[in-house]
C-alpha positions in Angstrom: -96.5 -22.0 51.0 -93.1 -21.1 52.2 -92.7 -21.6 56.0 -90.3 -20.0 58.4 -88.9 -21.5 61.6 -89.0 -19.7 64.9 -86.4 -21.4 67.2 -86.1 -21.6 70.9 -83.3 -23.4 72.8 -83.2 -24.5 76.5 -80.2 -25.7 78.3 -80.6 -27.0 81.9 -77.9 -28.4 84.2 -79.5 -30.0 87.3 -82.6 -27.8 86.9 -80.6 -24.6 86.5 -81.0 -22.7 83.3 -77.8 -22.0 81.5 -76.9 -18.9 79.4 -77.0 -20.2 75.9 -75.1 -17.2 74.5 -72.2 -18.1 76.7 -72.4 -21.9 75.9 -70.7 -21.6 72.5 -71.0 -20.1 69.0 -74.1 -22.3 68.4 -75.6 -21.8 71.9 -76.4 -25.1 73.5 -73.7 -27.8 73.2 -74.7 -30.4 70.6 -77.6 -28.3 69.1 -77.6 -26.7 65.7 -80.3 -24.6 64.0 -79.1 -22.8 60.8 -80.6 -21.7 57.4 -78.7 -22.2 54.2 -75.4 -20.3 54.0 -74.8 -18.0 51.1 -72.7 -20.4 49.1 -74.8 -23.5 49.6 -74.9 -26.2 46.9 -77.6 -26.0 44.2 -80.8 -27.1 45.6 -79.9 -26.3 49.2 -80.7 -22.5 49.1 -84.1 -22.9 50.6 -83.2 -25.5 53.3 -83.1 -25.0 57.1 -81.1 -27.5 59.0 -81.9 -28.7 62.7 -79.5 -31.0 64.5 -79.6 -32.5 68.0 -76.6 -34.5 69.0 -76.4 -36.3 72.4 -73.1 -38.1 73.6 -72.4 -40.1 76.6 -71.4 -38.1 79.7 -72.3 -34.6 80.8 -72.8 -32.1 77.9 -70.2 -29.6 79.4 -67.6 -32.4 78.9 -68.1 -32.9 75.2 -68.9 -29.5 73.9 -65.8 -29.2 71.8 -66.2 -32.6 70.2 -69.9 -32.1 69.6 -69.2 -28.8 68.0 -66.7 -30.4 65.6 -69.3 -33.1 64.7 -72.0 -30.4 64.1 -69.7 -28.4 61.9 -68.9 -31.6 59.9 -72.6 -32.4 59.4 -73.4 -28.7 58.5 -70.6 -28.5 55.9 -71.2 -31.9 54.3 -75.0 -31.2 54.0 -74.9 -27.8 52.5 -72.0 -28.5 50.2 -73.5 -31.7 48.7 -76.0 -31.9 45.9 -78.8 -34.5 45.4 -81.7 -35.6 47.6 -82.2 -34.3 51.1 -82.2 -37.7 52.7 -79.2 -38.9 50.8 -77.2 -35.8 51.8 -78.3 -36.2 55.5 -77.3 -39.8 55.4 -73.9 -38.9 53.9 -73.3 -36.2 56.6 -74.4 -38.5 59.4 -72.0 -41.3 58.2 -69.1 -38.8 58.0 -69.8 -37.7 61.6 -70.0 -41.4 62.6 -66.6 -42.1 61.0 -65.1 -39.1 62.8 -66.4 -40.1 66.2 -65.4 -43.8 65.6 -61.8 -42.8 64.8 -61.8 -40.7 68.0 -63.0 -43.6 70.1 -60.6 -46.1 68.4 -57.7 -43.8 69.1 -58.2 -44.1 72.9 -57.6 -40.4 73.6 -60.1 -39.2 76.0 -63.3 -40.8 77.2 -65.3 -43.2 75.0 -68.2 -41.3 73.5 -71.3 -42.9 71.9 -74.5 -41.1 71.1 -77.8 -40.3 69.5 -78.3 -38.0 66.6 -81.3 -36.5 64.8 -81.0 -34.3 61.8 -84.1 -32.5 60.3 -84.4 -30.3 57.2 -87.3 -28.0 56.4 -87.8 -27.2 52.8 -91.0 -25.3 51.9 -93.8 -27.2 53.7 -91.8 -30.5 53.9 -89.8 -31.8 56.9 -87.2 -34.5 56.2 -85.7 -36.3 59.2 -83.0 -38.9 59.8 -82.3 -40.4 63.2 -79.8 -42.8 64.6 -79.2 -44.3 68.1 -81.8 -43.5 70.8 -82.7 -40.2 69.2 -86.4 -39.2 69.0 -88.5 -36.2 68.0 -91.9 -34.9 68.6 -94.1 -33.1 66.1 -97.1 -31.1 67.6 -100.1 -30.4 65.4 -103.6 -29.1 65.9 -104.8 -32.7 66.5 -102.1 -33.8 68.9 -98.5 -34.9 69.3 -96.7 -37.4 67.1 -93.7 -39.2 68.3 -90.9 -40.3 65.9 -90.3 -43.2 66.0 -93.8 -44.2 67.2 -92.2 -47.1 69.3 -88.9 -48.4 70.2 -86.9 -49.6 67.2 -85.7 -53.1 66.9 -82.1 -52.0 66.6 -80.5 -48.8 67.8 -76.8 -48.7 67.0 -75.2 -45.8 68.8 -73.3 -43.2 66.9 -69.5 -43.8 67.1 -69.7 -47.6 68.0 -69.4 -49.1 64.6 -69.0 -48.1 61.0 -72.5 -49.2 60.2 -75.7 -47.3 61.5 -79.3 -48.1 61.8 -80.7 -45.0 60.2 -84.5 -44.2 60.5 -86.1 -41.9 57.8 -89.2 -39.8 58.2 -91.1 -37.4 56.0 -93.9 -35.1 57.0 -95.9 -32.2 55.6 -96.0 -29.1 57.7 -98.8 -26.4 58.4 -98.5 -23.1 60.1 -98.5 -23.6 63.8 -96.9 -27.0 63.8 -94.0 -27.5 66.3 -90.9 -29.7 66.3 -89.2 -30.7 69.6 -85.7 -32.3 69.6 -84.4 -33.2 73.0 -82.1 -35.7 74.9 -83.1 -39.4 74.8 -83.6 -39.4 78.6 -86.6 -37.1 78.1 -88.5 -39.6 75.9 -90.7 -40.5 78.9 -92.1 -37.0 79.6 -95.8 -37.1 80.5 -97.7 -37.2 77.1 -100.5 -35.2 78.2 -98.3 -32.4 79.7 -96.3 -32.3 76.5 -99.5 -32.1 74.5 -100.7 -29.2 76.6 -97.3 -27.3 76.2 -97.0 -27.8 72.4 -100.4 -28.0 70.8 -101.9 -24.6 69.8 -99.0 -22.9 71.5 -96.0 -20.8 70.5 -92.3 -21.1 71.3 -92.3 -18.4 74.0 -95.3 -20.1 75.7 -94.1 -23.7 75.5 -90.5 -23.3 76.7 -91.4 -22.3 80.3 -93.8 -25.3 80.6 -91.1 -27.7 79.3 -88.7 -26.2 81.8 -91.2 -26.9 84.6 -91.8 -30.5 83.4 -88.0 -31.3 83.3 -87.5 -30.1 86.9 -84.1 -30.7 88.3 -82.8 -32.8 85.5 -80.0 -32.0 83.0 -81.5 -31.4 79.5 -81.0 -29.7 76.1 -84.0 -28.8 74.0 -84.5 -27.4 70.5 -87.9 -26.2 69.9 -89.0 -25.0 66.4 -92.3 -23.4 65.5 -93.3 -23.3 61.9 -95.1 -20.1 60.8 -96.1 -18.5 57.5 -94.7 -15.1 58.4 -92.0 -13.8 60.8 -93.3 -12.4 64.2 -92.5 -8.7 64.6 -90.5 -9.0 67.9 -89.1 -12.2 69.5 -86.2 -11.3 71.7 -85.5 -14.8 73.1 -85.9 -16.8 69.9 -84.4 -16.6 66.4 -86.1 -17.0 63.0 -84.6 -19.3 60.3 -86.2 -18.3 56.9 -85.4 -19.5 53.5 -83.7 -17.0 51.2 -85.2 -18.0 47.9 -88.5 -16.9 46.6 -91.6 -19.0 47.3 -92.2 -21.9 45.0 -95.2 -23.9 44.0 -96.2 -26.7 46.5 -95.3 -30.2 45.3 -98.1 -32.5 46.7 -99.5 -35.9 45.9 -102.0 -35.8 43.0 -105.5 -34.7 44.0 -104.5 -33.0 47.2 -105.8 -29.4 47.6 -104.6 -27.3 50.4 -103.9 -29.6 53.4 -102.4 -33.1 53.2 -104.7 -35.7 54.8 -103.9 -36.7 58.3 -103.2 -40.2 57.3 -100.0 -39.1 55.7 -98.9 -37.6 59.0 -99.4 -40.8 61.0 -97.9 -43.4 58.7 -96.6 -46.4 60.5 -93.3 -46.2 58.5 -91.9 -43.4 56.6 -90.3 -44.2 53.2 -89.9 -41.1 51.1 -93.2 -39.7 49.7 -93.5 -40.4 45.9 -95.6 -38.2 43.7 -97.5 -40.1 41.0 -99.0 -38.3 38.0 -102.7 -37.7 38.1 -105.2 -38.6 35.4 -105.2 -35.0 34.3 -101.4 -35.0 34.0 -101.6 -38.3 32.0 -104.1 -36.7 29.7 -102.0 -33.7 29.3 -99.0 -35.8 28.3 -101.1 -37.7 25.8 -102.3 -34.4 24.5 -98.7 -33.2 24.1 -98.0 -36.4 22.3 -100.9 -35.8 19.9 -99.9 -32.2 19.4 -96.3 -33.3 18.5 -97.8 -35.8 16.1 -99.9 -33.0 14.5 -96.7 -30.9 14.2 -95.0 -33.7 12.5 -98.0 -34.1 10.1 -97.8 -30.4 9.3 -94.1 -30.7 8.5 -94.8 -33.9 6.4 -97.7 -32.1 4.6 -95.5 -29.0 3.8 -92.8 -31.4 2.5 -95.5 -33.1 0.3 -96.7 -29.9 -1.0 -93.2 -28.8 -1.9 -92.6 -32.1 -3.6 -95.9 -31.7 -5.6 -94.9 -28.3 -6.6 -91.6 -29.5 -7.9 -93.0 -32.5 -9.7 -96.0 -30.5 -11.3 -95.4 -26.8 -11.8 -98.5 -24.5 -12.0 -100.7 -24.9 -15.1 -100.0 -21.3 -16.2 -96.2 -21.8 -16.1 -96.4 -25.2 -17.8 -98.7 -23.7 -20.6 -96.1 -20.8 -21.2 -93.2 -23.3 -21.3 -94.9 -25.9 -23.6 -97.2 -23.5 -25.5 -100.3 -25.7 -24.7 -102.1 -27.2 -21.8 -101.7 -30.9 -20.6 -104.5 -32.8 -19.4 -103.2 -36.3 -19.6 -101.0 -36.4 -16.4 -101.9 -39.4 -14.3 -98.7 -40.2 -12.5 -99.0 -37.4 -9.8 -102.6 -38.4 -8.6 -101.5 -41.9 -8.3 -98.5 -40.9 -6.3 -100.7 -38.8 -4.0 -103.2 -41.6 -3.6 -100.4 -43.9 -2.4 -98.7 -41.4 -0.1 -101.6 -39.9 1.9 -102.8 -43.3 3.4 -99.2 -44.0 4.4 -98.7 -40.7 6.0 -102.0 -40.9 7.9 -101.2 -44.4 9.1 -97.8 -43.2 10.4 -99.3 -40.4 12.2 -102.1 -42.4 13.8 -99.6 -45.2 14.7 -97.2 -42.7 16.4 -100.1 -41.2 18.4 -101.3 -44.6 19.7 -97.7 -45.7 20.4 -97.0 -42.6 22.4 -100.2 -42.8 24.3 -99.4 -46.5 25.1 -96.1 -45.6 26.5 -97.6 -42.9 28.6 -100.1 -45.4 30.0 -97.5 -48.0 30.7 -95.4 -45.5 32.5 -98.3 -44.5 34.7 -99.0 -48.2 35.5 -95.3 -48.8 36.3 -95.1 -45.9 38.6 -98.4 -47.0 40.4 -97.1 -50.6 40.8 -93.7 -49.3 42.1 -95.4 -47.1 44.6 -97.7 -49.9 45.7 -94.8 -52.2 46.2 -92.9 -49.7 48.3 -96.1 -49.2 50.4 -96.5 -53.0 50.9 -93.0 -53.2 52.0 -93.4 -50.5 54.5 -96.4 -52.3 56.1 -94.7 -55.5 56.8 -92.0 -56.4 59.4 -90.8 -59.5 57.5 -87.4 -58.7 56.0 -87.7 -61.3 53.4 -91.0 -59.9 52.2 -89.6 -56.4 52.2 -86.7 -57.5 50.1 -89.1 -59.2 47.6 -91.2 -56.0 47.3 -88.1 -53.8 46.8 -86.7 -56.3 44.2 -90.0 -55.9 42.3 -89.5 -52.1 42.3 -86.1 -52.5 40.8 -87.4 -54.8 38.1 -90.1 -52.3 37.2 -87.5 -49.5 37.1 -85.5 -51.5 34.6 -88.6 -51.7 32.4 -89.4 -48.0 32.7 -85.7 -47.1 31.8 -86.4 -48.8 28.4 -89.6 -46.9 27.8 -88.5 -43.4 29.1 -84.7 -43.2 30.2 -83.8 -41.1 33.2 -87.5 -40.4 34.3 -87.2 -38.4 37.5 -90.1 -40.2 39.3 -88.7 -43.6 38.4 -85.3 -42.6 39.6 -86.7 -41.5 43.0 -88.6 -44.7 43.4 -85.7 -46.8 42.4 -83.4 -45.0 44.7 -86.0 -45.5 47.6 -85.9 -49.2 47.0 -82.1 -49.3 46.9 -81.9 -47.3 50.2 -84.5 -49.4 51.9 -82.8 -52.7 50.7 -79.4 -51.4 52.0 -81.1 -50.6 55.4 -82.5 -54.2 55.6 -79.0 -55.6 54.8 -77.0 -52.9 56.9 -75.2 -51.9 53.7 -73.4 -48.6 53.1 -74.1 -47.7 49.4 -71.2 -46.1 47.4 -71.0 -44.5 44.0 -68.5 -46.0 41.6 -66.8 -43.7 39.1 -64.5 -44.9 36.3 -61.0 -43.4 36.5 -59.2 -45.2 33.7 -60.0 -47.8 30.8 -57.1 -50.3 30.0 -56.4 -51.5 26.5 -58.4 -54.5 24.9 -57.4 -57.9 26.3 -56.6 -56.6 29.8 -57.5 -58.6 32.9 -56.6 -56.3 35.7 -55.5 -57.9 39.1 -53.5 -56.5 41.9 -53.9 -52.9 42.9 -51.6 -50.9 45.0 -51.7 -47.3 46.4 -48.4 -45.6 47.0 -47.8 -44.9 50.6 -47.2 -41.4 51.8 -48.4 -38.0 50.5 -47.2 -38.3 46.9 -50.2 -40.2 45.3 -49.8 -42.7 42.4 -51.7 -45.9 41.8 -50.2 -49.2 40.6 -52.2 -51.9 38.7 -51.2 -55.3 37.5 -52.6 -56.7 34.2 -52.5 -60.4 34.6 -53.9 -60.9 31.0 -50.8 -59.3 29.4 -48.3 -59.4 32.2 -47.9 -55.6 32.4 -47.7 -53.3 35.4 -49.1 -49.8 35.0 -48.4 -46.6 37.0 -51.0 -43.9 37.2 -49.4 -40.6 38.5 -51.9 -38.8 40.6 -52.1 -36.0 43.1 -52.3 -36.7 46.9 -56.0 -37.5 46.7 -55.3 -40.4 44.3 -58.3 -39.4 42.1 -56.8 -36.3 40.3 -54.5 -37.8 37.5 -51.5 -35.7 36.6 -50.9 -37.7 33.4 -53.6 -38.6 30.9 -52.3 -42.1 30.2 -50.9 -44.8 32.4 -47.1 -45.5 32.1 -45.9 -49.1 31.7 -43.2 -49.8 34.2 -42.8 -53.6 33.8 -43.9 -56.5 31.6 -43.4 -60.2 31.4 -40.4 -61.0 29.3 -38.5 -57.8 30.1 -34.9 -58.0 30.8 -34.0 -56.4 34.2 -30.2 -56.5 34.7 -29.3 -60.1 33.7 -32.8 -61.5 34.7 -35.9 -62.0 32.5 -39.2 -61.3 34.1 -41.6 -64.3 34.1 -45.4 -64.5 34.8 -46.2 -61.9 37.5 -48.8 -63.0 40.1 -48.8 -60.3 42.8 -47.3 -57.0 44.0 -47.2 -54.9 47.2 -45.6 -51.9 48.7 -42.3 -52.2 50.6 -41.8 -49.4 53.1 -38.4 -47.9 53.8 -36.6 -49.9 56.6 -33.1 -50.5 57.9 -32.2 -52.6 54.8 -33.5 -50.2 52.1 -33.3 -46.4 52.1 -36.1 -45.8 49.6 -39.6 -47.3 49.5 -40.8 -49.1 46.4 -43.2 -51.3 44.6 -42.2 -54.9 44.7 -43.5 -57.4 42.0 -43.0 -61.2 42.2 -43.2 -63.7 39.3 -43.8 -67.5 39.6 -40.2 -68.3 39.1 -39.1 -66.3 42.2 -37.9 -63.2 40.5 -38.5 -60.2 42.8 -38.5 -56.9 40.8 -38.6 -53.5 42.8 -39.6 -50.2 41.3 -38.4 -47.1 43.1 -40.6 -44.1 42.1 -38.2 -41.6 43.5 -35.6 -42.6 40.9 -37.7 -44.3 38.4 -35.4 -47.4 38.4 -36.0 -51.2 38.5 -33.9 -53.6 40.6 -34.3 -57.5 40.4 -33.2 -60.2 42.8 -33.8 -64.0 42.8 -35.5 -65.6 45.9 -34.5 -68.9 47.2 -36.8 -72.0 47.6 -38.7 -70.8 44.4 -38.1 -74.4 43.0 -40.2 -75.7 45.7 -43.1 -73.4 45.0 -46.2 -75.0 43.6 -48.9 -72.3 43.3 -47.9 -69.0 44.9 -50.8 -66.4 44.9 -50.0 -63.6 47.4 -47.2 -61.7 49.1 -47.0 -59.4 52.1 -44.4 -57.9 54.4 -43.9 -57.7 58.2 -40.9 -56.7 60.3 -38.5 -56.5 57.4 -39.5 -60.0 56.2 -41.5 -61.1 53.1 -44.1 -63.9 53.2 -45.4 -65.8 50.1 -48.7 -67.7 50.4 -48.5 -71.0 48.4 -51.8 -73.0 48.6 -50.2 -75.7 46.3 -47.6 -76.4 49.0 -50.1 -75.6 51.8 -47.6 -73.3 53.6 -46.4 -69.6 53.8 -42.8 -69.2 52.7 -40.7 -66.8 54.8 -37.8 -64.6 53.7 -35.5 -62.4 55.7 -34.4 -59.0 54.3 -30.7 -58.5 53.3 -30.2 -55.2 51.4 -32.5 -55.0 48.5 -32.7 -58.9 48.5 -33.8 -61.7 50.9 -32.3 -64.8 52.1 -33.8 -68.1 53.6 -33.2 -69.3 57.2 -33.5 -73.0 56.9 -34.9 -73.3 60.5 -37.6 -70.7 59.8 -38.2 -71.4 56.1 -42.1 -71.7 56.2 -45.1 -71.3 58.3 -47.7 -74.1 58.4 -51.3 -73.4 59.4 -54.5 -75.5 59.0 -56.1 -75.7 55.6 -53.7 -73.3 53.8 -54.4 -75.3 50.7 -57.8 -73.5 50.5 -56.4 -70.0 51.4 -56.6 -67.2 48.9 -54.8 -64.4 50.7 -53.1 -63.4 53.9 -52.0 -60.3 55.7 -50.0 -59.7 58.9 -50.7 -57.2 61.7 -47.7 -55.1 62.3 -48.2 -54.6 66.1 -48.1 -58.3 67.1 -47.3 -60.3 64.1 -50.6 -62.1 64.0 -51.6 -63.7 60.6 -54.9 -63.2 59.1 -55.9 -66.0 56.6 -58.8 -65.7 54.1 -60.1 -68.9 52.6 -61.9 -69.2 49.2 -64.8 -71.0 50.8 -65.7 -68.0 53.0 -63.8 -68.8 56.1 -61.4 -66.2 57.8 -59.1 -66.8 60.8 -56.6 -64.9 62.8 -53.6 -66.7 64.3 -51.1 -65.5 66.9 -48.0 -67.6 67.3 -49.8 -70.6 65.7 -52.8 -70.3 68.1 -56.3 -69.4 66.7 -57.5 -66.1 68.0 -60.8 -65.8 66.3 -62.6 -67.2 63.3 -65.6 -66.7 61.0 -68.2 -67.5 63.6 -67.2 -64.4 65.5 -68.1 -62.3 62.6 -71.6 -63.9 62.5 -72.0 -63.4 66.2 -71.1 -59.7 65.9 -73.8 -58.9 63.4 -72.6 -60.0 59.9 -75.8 -61.9 58.9 -74.7 -62.6 55.3 -71.5 -64.9 55.3 -68.7 -64.4 52.8 -69.5 -66.3 49.6 -66.4 -66.2 47.4 -63.8 -63.8 49.0 -60.7 -63.1 47.1 -58.6 -60.4 48.8 -57.8 -59.3 52.4 -56.0 -56.0 53.5 -55.2 -54.3 56.8 -55.7 -50.7 56.4 -54.4 -48.1 58.9 -51.9 -48.2 61.7 -52.0 -49.2 65.3 -55.4 -49.1 67.0 -56.9 -47.3 64.0 -56.4 -50.4 61.8 -59.3 -52.1 60.3 -59.5 -55.3 58.1 -61.2 -55.0 54.7 -62.2 -58.1 52.8 -63.3 -58.2 49.1 -66.1 -60.6 48.5 -67.2 -60.5 44.7 -69.5 -63.4 45.4 -71.8 -61.1 47.3 -70.8 -58.0 45.5 -69.4 -56.2 48.7 -66.4 -55.3 50.7 -66.7 -55.8 54.4 -64.8 -53.9 57.2 -63.9 -55.6 60.4 -62.1 -54.7 63.6 -58.9 -56.5 64.5 -60.8 -58.3 67.2 -63.0 -59.9 64.7 -66.1 -57.6 65.1 -68.1 -56.8 62.1 -68.1 -53.0 61.5 -69.6 -52.3 58.1 -70.2 -53.6 54.6 -70.0 -51.6 51.4 -71.6 -52.0 48.0 -71.1 -49.7 45.0 -73.1 -49.0 41.8 -71.2 -48.2 38.6 -72.6 -44.8 37.6 -72.0 -45.6 33.9 -73.9 -48.8 33.7 -76.0 -48.7 36.8 -74.8 -52.2 37.7 -73.2 -53.5 40.9 -69.4 -52.7 40.8 -67.9 -55.1 43.4 -69.2 -58.2 41.7 -66.4 -57.9 39.1 -63.5 -56.6 41.1 -60.1 -58.1 40.6 -58.5 -56.3 43.6 -59.0 -53.2 45.8 -57.1 -50.7 48.0 -58.4 -48.2 50.5 -57.7 -44.5 51.1 -59.2 -43.0 54.2 -60.3 -39.5 55.3 -62.6 -39.4 53.4 -63.1 -43.0 52.6 -62.2 -43.9 48.9 -62.3 -47.5 47.7 -60.3 -48.1 44.6 -61.1 -51.3 42.6 -60.0 -52.9 39.3 -62.3 -54.7 37.0 -61.4 -56.6 34.0 -60.4 -53.5 31.9 -61.1 -50.6 34.3 -60.0 -48.7 37.3 -62.7 -47.3 39.6 -63.1 -45.2 42.7 -66.1 -45.7 45.0 -67.1 -42.8 47.4 -70.0 -42.0 49.7 -71.8 -39.6 47.3 
């Protein structure tokens, strides 16, 4: 059955009804109800999207910002492919990033909020919530509140990069109603709401809701689901799917109506459809029929072979002039071949049936594990159940690769595990494969709007340049060009073992920005992309270096981290080279012998130090500003295990700290104040394995977020797909 949506909106300011037509292109500020546009992505043609966004402050004060976020959600959802919940999640995360950037910029009032997005497809309703958002679904037996109780954690939209998303899935019947409203209305009298919504219509329910709200300010989106459009509804609109009706997809054995138990689940992982006994039997029959077809082909081949080996008696008599009754080889051959063919056919049938049966068992066990995880509040137990699902999915992949049911179950386990661990899951795509023997290390994105990616191969001592468009993922050259290698002569200098590189912006000493590469002997080589030339200069104090590992720039100075000497060497710019001030030759901080990377914040010169044992600290003028305990207190439950790289991305107040931790297979995002914001994990789409566990280095491009990483022999980009 293909349902349609009758939509009513109500906008009150201190009890006074507002003209929704005059409130904006979408009516009520922060409310959106729309069916699929003409150019929606494949699979979205039959979807209707309902959004309710609440931000702090009066609605009239954030109408423009709310409309921007609604447009962003709408465009991201209808332009993306894949599952409904994954597309909603991506759209919500994009809106959160946009609001977070607005808040960090300090322009205007700080806005945080609650968001609920719902999608109707056929008779199914998919919903994702964040913050204090809630929804009510009215049925003929009562009103169901989503969520049923107050969630343990509710991270407002726009506060951090990580969100606590809540997922729901329901089957709809004609006459059901959906109410999306401001969080402050969550305490409306239950009985009054039930009388207004159950066995009612939009035009009957809106006046009753208006009376219940009284003199409050509120925004309501009320949706009635019907099986045919009403002839005349002047005050409401109808959102109907544009595609032809399709066959209902329901759990096996379900006839017309889904059982009420599915509508009242305690938790709401995505519904999974398992094959029924009839479907398994049909599959086995298909296997038998395929085996029979194969037997027919084999029999035809055997008959042709027999005809070639022994021609018809009449033809043989004509050719030899007499009959032949002494042939014994052919019957013997037939006697041998027939049992073999029969055995092959029977074996193939039993093997195929065994695979079908095992696949059915795997799907049943995966579904059972997901159900058990949904019934417990113990995060450790949930993680155990979901890990079991992933192991079963790996077994199923061997039996039947790319089975759609197994893929959905596996994706459910991954999503739920990420929710438990507060992880944002990314999709990793290989951009380039380096030659054999490569061991890729440092990675640098060219600043500005010109694109280009630079990568250091520590295995062979070569630096590669990838010429790209502005987005960094569109390569304008098929192969990477080699711009420098160990042993190369640059002027009268010979390049030694390169260990790190970084970008040097244009300043008062140099007129063109370029890539600087440093070897262990203190030779600094600069590549200027504008002219395609190399320049080399020797640094002082290099004879005192013991184990340099990283370089960075700040205020026309270059800093070299040397854990072997337990100090940070400091160099002052002088033209294209650098000189040493003996009174300011080095910076000494605690435990630098265990440090693996540093970076310096351009606004105040504070130094961020990353240690290989998982510690991380920020110093200002030698004084400790914050340390790793601040990260734990701000919500980073899993500590850094084996971090390797640290980078400050962005400028001014929009800056964030990103840390690569291959030990835990993630990249974390922090604020400059030491507050945990988000953590990212990525799956290699080629191998289906964790990508960040093998990264050598990373760099970040924002708006939209793109994380570039190097592995031993590859260059990847991870995005929120």
